[in-house]
N, C-alpha and C positions, 0 to 999 in steps of 0.2 A: 336260450344259451345263457350260461352263468356270466354275470357281470364281472369284469376284471378291472382293478384299479391301476394307477400308474406304478406304484411300488411293485405290485405283483408282476406286471408286464415287464418292467425293467429288470427285475430279479430273474425272471424266467429266461429272458433273452440275454442277460448279462451285459447290459448296456446302460449308458447314461448320456442320451442324446441331447444334452443341454449345455453344450460348450458356448463360450463367448470369446470374442477376440479382445483381449485386454493387453495387447502389446503396448498400447499407449495407456499405462496404468494411471497416469495423471488425469487423462480424460475420463477413465472409468470411475476414478475417485470423485471428480467433480460431478459427474452424472448422478452418482448415488447420493451425494451429499445434497444436491439440489432437489432430488426427489424427496428426501427426508424434509427439507425445508418447505417444499411445496405442499406437503400434507400437514404441516403444522408442528413438526418436531425438528430438533436439531441433533446433528451427529454427536456433538459434544455432550449431549445428555446421557450418552451411553457410558461415558467415562465413570469408572468405579461403581458401575451398576451390575447386577446380576441379570444376565440376559440368556435367552433361549432362541435358537433358530431351528424351525421344523422344516425339514425337507431342503437342505442346502444344495441338493443336487450334485454338483461337482465342486462347490466351494468358491465359485467366482465372486459372489456377492459377500461371502463370509469374510473374505480378506478385508473388506472395508469395515465391516462390524468389529473385527479383531483389531484393526489399526486404531479404533476409537478407544482402546484400552479399558474394556469392562473389567470389573473385579473378577467375574467368573463368567465363562462363555460355554454354554452346553449346546451341542449340535445333535439333533435327532434325525437320523436317516435310516430308513428301512431297507434300502437297496445296497447290497454289499458292494457293487461296483461303484456306486456314487460315493459311499462312505470312504472307500479306498482312495478315490481321486481327491476328495475333500481333504483328507489327512495329508496327502502328498502335497497338494497345492498350498495348504496352510504352512506346512513345514518349510516349503521352499520360500514363500514370501515373508514369513515371519521368523526367519532364522536369527535375525538380529533383535528379537523382542523377547528377551528373557524374563521369566517371572509371570508371563501371561498364563492364566489358569484355564486350560481348555479341557473339556470333557466330551467324549464321543459316545453317544448312545446308539448303537446299531439296533434299533427296535421300531416296531410299528407303534405309532402314537396311540392307536386305539387299544393297545395292550398294556398301556401304562396308566396308573392311577394318578389323576391330576392332583397336584399340590400347589396351592396359590403362593408361590415363593419367588416369582420373577418380576423384576421391575419392568422388563420389556420382553415381549414375545414377537418374533418375526416369522412370517409364513408367506412365501411368495411362490407363485407358479404351481401350487399344489392343489387348490380346491377343485379345478377343472378335471381332475383325475381321481377323485375320491368317490367310492361307491356309497357309503353311508355318510352323506355330506352333512346333514343336519347334526348327527351325533358327533361328527368330527369337529365341527365348528364349536360346538358346546364344550367338547373335551379340550380343544385348543384354548378357549377362553378360561377354562378352569385353572390353567397354569399361571394366570396373571394375577398379581396381588392387588389389593385395593390401592388405587392411586397410580397403578401401573398402566403401561400402554400396550395395546395389541396393534401391531402393524401387519396388515394383511392385504393380499391382492386377490382379485377375483376376475373371471371372465364371464360375461353374460351372453345371452342368445343373440343380442344385436351386435355387440362389438366383435363377435366371432363369426357373423354370418358370411362375410366374403370368404373367409377361410373355410367355412363349412362347405361353400360351393366348390372350393378347390379340392376339398376332401372327396366330394362326390365324384369329381372327374378322375381323381387318382384311383378311387375304389372301382370305378367302372372299367378302368384299364389295367387293374391289378391282377396279375396272374398269381397262381399259387407260389409260395416262396418258403424258403427255409430260413432266410435271414433277412430281417428288415433293412439292414444297411445296404445289402446288395440290391434289394428291390427298389430302394429310393433312388439309386443311381439312374435308373431309366427315366425318372421324372425330372432330374435336375435341369436338363436342357429346357424342358417346358416351363419351368418355374423360375429360372434364373432371371429371365427378363422381367418377371413381376417384381422381384425384390430389389431390382436396380432402381425402382421407383419409390423405395422406402428409405429415405435418408436416415442415417443413424443405426441401420440394421447391424448388429454386432454378432449375430448367431449364424453359423454356417447353414446354407440353404439345405444341405443334405440332412442335418440334424432336424431342421424344421419339418422336412417331409416325413421322416421317421416318426416324429412326436406327434404331429398334427394330422397327417393324412393317412398314416398306416396304422399307428398305435390304436388298438380297440378301446383303450381307456380314454381316449380323447374325444369320444362321442357320447359321454355320460351326460345326464341332466346338469344344468348349471344353476348357480344362485346369483342373483343381481344384488346391487348394493342395498336397495330397500329390504330385501329378504333377509340379508345379514343383519342390517341395523335393527329390523323388527325382532329377529330371533334373539339378539343380545341386548335389546333395548332396556330391559329391567335392571341390568347391571352396568351397562356401558353407555357413554355419551360419545356421539360423533365429534371428532376433532377437526378433520379435514380430509381432502382427497386429492388425487391427481388422476385425470384432469380435475381442475378446480371449478366445479359447476354450481356450487351452492350459493344462493342468494338469501340474505336474511336482513330485512330492513327494519326490524324492531328496534326501538329506542333501548339502549342498554339499561337505563334506569327502570325499565318495565320488567327486567329479568329478575324478578324477586321470588319466583316459585322455588320450591325445593329442588327441582330439576330444570335444566336450561331449555328444554324443548328443541335442542339442536338437532335431535334425531328426526323430529317431524319436518323441520326445515330442509334437511337433507333429502328425505323421502319425497317431499313435494317438488323440490327443485329437480330431482332426478327425473320424475315422470314428465315434467314440462320440457326437458331438454335431451332425454335419452336417445332420441332419433339421431342425434349427432354422433353417437357411438358407432354408427354404421359407416362413418366417413372419416378417414384419416385427415383429409385436407379441409374442405369447406365447412363452414359453420352455418347451419340453417336456423331461421327464427324459431322461437318457442312455439309449441303447439298445445292444444288442450290435452290434459293428462289422459283422458279417455281414448284419444286417438293413438297415443303412444302405447297405452296398455293393450290395445287391440293389435297394433303393429308387433308388440313383443309376443303376444299369443301366437300370431302367425309365424314368427321366427322360431319359436319353441316347437311349433307343430312340424316344421321342416326337419329339425333334428330328431324329433320323435319318429317321424316316418322313415327317416334315414336309418335309425337304429333298427326299425322293423325290416327294412330291406337288407341291411348288412347281415342280420340274423338268418334271413330266409330270402335268397335272391331270386324271387319269382318276378315275372313280368307284371303281375297284378300289384305287387308291392312297389315296383318302380313306377307304375302309373299313379298310385296314391302319393308317392313322393313328388312326382311332377306336378300334380294338382296343388300340393301344399306350397311348392315353390311359386307357382303362378299366383296363388292367393296372397302370398307374402308380397309379391311385387305390386299388387293392386293397392297396397296400403303404404307404399313408400312416400315420402314427403313430395309435394308437387314439383319442387325444383330439381328432384333427382330423376329427370326424364331419361337420361342416358342409362342409368343404372336400371330403371324400370323396364326400359326396352330390352336391355341385355337379359334381365331375369326372365322376361317372357320368352325370349329366344332360347335361353338355357333350358327352360322347363320343356320346351318342345323337342329340342335336339337330342337330349339324353334318352329319349324313347327310341331313337334310331340306332344306327350302327356305331360301334365303338370309335371308328376313325372320324366320323363327323363329330362325335363328342369331344374327341381329343383336340380338334381344331379350335374349340372354344378357348383353349389355353392362349391362343394367339390374338383373341379379341383385344383391341386397344383399350376399351373401357375396363375390361376385366383385369388387364395387366396393371392398371393404375388404381384399382379399387381395393383399398384396405380399410378395415375397421380400426378401431382404437385399442383393440387387444385387451391387455390387462388394465384394470383400474386398481389403484392403490388407495388405501384409506388407513387412517389412525383412529383408534377408539380408546377412550380413557375409562378404566374401571372405577366407577363411582359408588358401587354398592356391592356387598357380598351376596 
């Protein structure tokens, strides 16, 4: 089956299931500004700068970028529905901001030739739905000028694993459909109790189901932070991330090399601590990197076998998926006993009837189990 990306899927269905509740605009503004501060940049750095946002979706986060008064703000969105909503939202919220130079490019970034002209490039919630991910990241980085900042988010195999299990249950019970929005309604009751355990959730449950459990582009291979940092490491230095997991105990006076080695510190810290991306709440002690690398491989295998089953829904493929889930559970941290027990049960029940599998939605451990979703990071371009 041909792989499809987020932009293609949204455009085909004429949807943009990425709404946020920003009725409290002050809370939204604080949330965004503290995110910037957390990764090591400040919102006021945007003032009088030339910036680009790739994949604004429906423009909810674009409002905060525009409020920072950049000299020029280019928004690149390949989905016509998303671009239309972004324009409408910015016009509504920025009606009293004359002189702001906005440019809207309704294009696929992969079809644009990069020009290193922007002080800051923002790209959030996009990478998990890109087919040619490596090329996309390189193309994205090509728009940042030397000394500029790339602000990017990613979702990896661990942070997304609890939601991958939710996707499996939805897919098992998903009948043929003509419209993803109508299909999502039948699962809202099952999942509403889950998201009540996620404080700060600003996205409608309905949109989450469409985008993460039904959308075929949400089951593509993912890139983790070390992969992105390594890919861009010749040109970019790691600045910071959210969550803030990097430890670097070197004496600053020893940092005399031509490059800071911040990238290596980020990669090493990630592999010691990345098992914590599986859990929204508790923080587990560090583990040896090789244990987490094995855990990551097992998580990636689950999604790989899930793609195989979604492409060809045979019982044999479902058995392979079940085995991969069970193997993943065997590598969970020792303290995650409840999650390990649930994963083992999950791997067995999905091989039975659909009604039995649907009851897994009600499991109290599952209802409270969320990963850390997107990770955000800032990278500075230090070389052409």
